[in-house]
C-alpha positions as CSV (number, residue, x, y, z in Angstrom):
1,M,-26.1,-14.0,15.4
2,V,-27.9,-12.2,12.5
3,Q,-30.8,-11.6,14.9
4,M,-28.5,-10.0,17.4
5,V,-27.1,-7.7,14.6
6,Y,-30.6,-6.8,13.6
7,E,-31.9,-6.1,17.1
8,N,-28.8,-4.0,18.0
9,A,-29.1,-1.9,14.8
10,S,-32.8,-1.4,15.4
11,Q,-32.0,0.4,18.7
12,C,-30.2,3.1,16.8
13,K,-32.8,5.9,16.8
14,I,-31.4,7.8,13.8
15,L,-32.1,4.9,11.4
16,S,-35.4,5.1,9.6
17,K,-35.5,1.5,8.5
18,V,-33.5,-1.7,9.2
19,V,-33.7,-4.5,6.6
20,V,-31.9,-7.8,6.5
21,A,-30.9,-8.6,2.9
22,T,-30.3,-12.3,2.4
23,D,-30.5,-15.2,-0.1
24,S,-31.1,-17.6,2.8
25,E,-34.6,-18.8,3.5
26,E,-33.4,-19.9,6.9
27,I,-32.1,-16.5,7.9
28,A,-35.2,-14.9,6.5
29,S,-37.4,-17.1,8.6
30,V,-35.4,-16.2,11.8
31,I,-35.8,-12.5,11.2
32,K,-39.5,-12.7,10.3
33,N,-40.1,-14.7,13.5
34,C,-38.6,-11.9,15.6
35,G,-40.8,-9.3,13.7
36,G,-37.9,-8.0,11.5
37,N,-37.8,-6.7,7.9
38,V,-36.3,-9.0,5.3
39,E,-35.6,-8.7,1.6
40,L,-34.7,-11.9,-0.3
41,T,-32.0,-11.3,-2.9
42,S,-30.4,-13.4,-5.7
43,A,-27.9,-16.0,-4.7
44,D,-25.9,-14.9,-7.7
45,L,-24.8,-11.6,-6.1
46,Q,-21.1,-11.8,-5.4
47,T,-20.6,-9.4,-2.5
48,G,-22.4,-8.1,0.5
49,T,-22.3,-4.6,-1.1
50,D,-24.0,-6.0,-4.2
51,R,-26.7,-7.4,-2.0
52,V,-27.3,-4.1,-0.1
53,A,-27.4,-2.2,-3.4
54,A,-30.0,-4.6,-4.8
55,V,-32.3,-3.7,-1.9
56,A,-31.4,0.0,-1.9
57,K,-32.7,0.2,-5.5
58,K,-36.2,-0.3,-4.0
59,Y,-35.8,2.7,-1.6
60,D,-35.4,5.7,-3.7
61,N,-36.5,7.9,-0.8
62,M,-33.3,7.1,1.2
63,D,-30.3,9.3,0.9
64,V,-27.8,7.3,2.9
65,I,-27.5,3.5,3.1
66,I,-25.6,1.5,5.8
67,N,-24.0,-1.8,4.9
68,L,-23.8,-3.7,8.2
69,Q,-22.6,-7.3,7.9
70,G,-24.2,-10.2,9.8
71,D,-20.9,-11.0,11.5
72,E,-21.1,-8.0,13.8
73,P,-23.4,-9.2,16.7
74,F,-21.8,-6.7,19.1
75,I,-22.4,-3.6,17.1
76,K,-23.7,-0.7,19.2
77,P,-26.2,2.0,18.2
78,K,-23.5,4.7,19.1
79,M,-21.2,3.2,16.5
80,L,-23.8,3.5,13.8
81,E,-24.3,7.1,14.8
82,Q,-20.6,7.8,14.5
83,L,-20.6,6.1,11.1
84,V,-23.1,8.5,9.7
85,A,-22.0,11.6,11.6
86,P,-20.6,13.4,8.6
87,Y,-23.9,13.1,6.8
88,L,-25.8,14.4,9.9
89,K,-23.4,17.4,9.8
90,G,-24.5,18.2,6.3
91,E,-21.5,16.8,4.6
92,S,-21.8,14.5,1.6
93,P,-18.9,12.0,1.3
94,E,-19.3,9.2,-1.2
95,M,-18.9,6.7,1.7
96,T,-17.8,6.4,5.3
97,T,-16.4,3.6,7.4
98,L,-15.5,3.1,11.0
99,A,-12.2,2.4,12.8
100,Y,-10.7,2.3,16.3
101,K,-7.2,2.5,17.8
102,L,-5.1,-0.5,16.8
103,D,-3.5,-2.7,19.4
104,M,0.1,-2.3,18.1
105,Q,1.4,-5.2,20.1
106,G,-1.3,-7.8,19.3
107,E,-2.7,-6.7,16.0
108,F,-0.1,-4.8,13.9
109,N,1.4,-8.0,12.3
110,D,-1.9,-10.0,12.2
111,P,-3.1,-10.4,8.6
112,G,-6.6,-11.1,9.9
113,V,-6.8,-7.5,11.2
114,V,-7.3,-4.9,8.5
115,K,-5.3,-1.7,9.1
116,V,-6.2,1.7,7.8
117,I,-4.2,4.9,7.5
118,T,-5.7,8.3,6.6
119,D,-4.8,11.7,5.4
120,L,-5.1,14.8,7.7
121,N,-8.8,15.1,6.9
122,N,-9.6,11.5,7.9
123,N,-10.0,10.2,4.4
124,A,-8.5,6.7,3.9
125,L,-5.2,6.6,2.1
126,Y,-4.9,2.8,2.2
127,F,-6.3,-0.4,3.8
128,S,-4.1,-3.4,4.2
129,R,-3.8,-6.8,5.9
130,S,-0.1,-6.0,6.1
131,P,1.5,-3.9,8.8
132,I,1.3,-0.3,7.6
133,P,3.0,2.1,7.7
134,Y,6.6,1.1,8.0
135,F,8.1,2.7,11.2
136,R,11.7,3.5,10.2
137,N,12.1,4.9,13.8
138,K,10.8,2.2,16.2
139,S,10.3,4.9,18.9
140,Q,7.4,6.3,16.8
141,E,5.3,3.1,16.9
142,N,3.0,4.6,19.5
143,L,1.9,7.5,17.3
144,P,-1.9,7.2,16.7
145,I,-1.6,7.1,12.9
146,V,-2.8,3.5,12.2
147,H,-6.3,2.1,13.1
148,H,-8.1,-1.2,13.2
149,H,-10.7,-1.0,10.4
150,M,-14.2,-2.2,11.1
151,G,-16.0,-3.7,8.1
152,L,-19.1,-1.6,8.0
153,Y,-19.9,1.3,5.7
154,A,-22.3,4.1,4.9
155,F,-22.9,5.2,1.4
156,R,-24.7,8.0,-0.4
157,R,-27.3,6.0,-2.1
158,D,-26.4,7.3,-5.6
159,F,-22.7,6.4,-5.0
160,L,-23.6,2.9,-3.7
161,L,-25.5,2.1,-6.9
162,H,-22.6,3.5,-9.0
163,Y,-20.0,1.6,-6.9
164,T,-21.5,-1.8,-7.8
165,T,-21.0,-1.0,-11.6
166,L,-17.2,-0.4,-11.1
167,P,-15.0,-3.2,-12.2
168,Q,-12.8,-5.0,-9.7
169,T,-9.3,-3.6,-9.2
170,P,-5.8,-5.1,-8.8
171,L,-5.3,-4.1,-5.2
172,E,-8.8,-5.1,-4.2
173,I,-8.2,-8.6,-5.6
174,T,-4.7,-8.8,-4.1
175,E,-5.7,-7.9,-0.6
176,S,-9.2,-9.3,-0.9
177,L,-10.5,-6.0,0.5
178,E,-13.6,-4.7,-1.4
179,Q,-13.2,-1.1,-0.2
180,L,-10.0,-0.7,-2.1
181,R,-12.0,-0.7,-5.3
182,A,-13.3,2.8,-4.4
183,L,-9.9,4.1,-3.7
184,E,-8.4,2.7,-6.9
185,H,-11.1,4.3,-8.9
186,G,-10.3,7.7,-7.3
187,Y,-13.1,8.0,-4.8
188,R,-12.7,8.9,-1.1
189,I,-13.7,7.0,2.0
190,R,-14.1,9.0,5.1
191,V,-12.9,7.1,8.2
192,C,-14.9,7.9,11.3
193,L,-13.3,7.0,14.6
194,T,-14.9,5.3,17.6
195,E,-13.5,4.5,21.0
196,E,-15.6,1.3,21.2
197,K,-14.3,-2.1,20.1
198,T,-16.3,-4.9,18.6
199,L,-15.7,-8.5,17.6
200,E,-16.5,-9.9,14.1
201,I,-17.2,-13.6,14.1
202,N,-15.8,-15.3,11.0
203,T,-14.0,-18.3,12.5
204,P,-14.5,-20.9,15.2
205,E,-11.8,-19.2,17.3
206,E,-13.7,-15.9,17.2
207,L,-16.9,-17.7,18.1
208,A,-15.2,-19.0,21.2
209,R,-13.9,-15.6,22.1
210,A,-17.4,-14.2,21.6
211,Q,-18.6,-16.1,24.7
212,D,-16.6,-13.8,26.9
213,F,-16.7,-10.6,24.8
214,K,-18.1,-7.5,26.5
């Protein structure tokens, strides 16, 4: 699965380097055998972002760093381009993330699906496992104001290194959503939209669904 993520990301022409950051010798061996780049990191790092930041410290020539998790084997190069689109336009947000239209019937009440709502400039207002917002008027539930959040991020390198020094926050701990740390400390997350859908694989059920995912 990690090899699929690596190979799909490597097809994105705007990326100057793709590196797998891991504390697993087994994963490192798989990536090396397919000709990929690997950086071994400490097993004591608590989050994927900490792992990415540890590697990013070695690349001071990079301005923007993408954190792409190994559970996204169906990621497409176009999605990564959309993720960094603000930076390519000359903007400089602290970080960006990706989202697509939420399936209101099947996903709105699913705590396994992270929802995101934004301000009028596509900056995240809140991420939640709960159904947000509350639709007081049920006829408004088809309004395109809530999206399915994808767990990948792009950071300005300087902010990524700063982010890992920030203490955990109450909402981050409550929802078990690491990105809330940035919002609670007063930083913005630009939400970039994609028409594509992907499937994260975190459970046996998702692995079964992956066999037929297109």
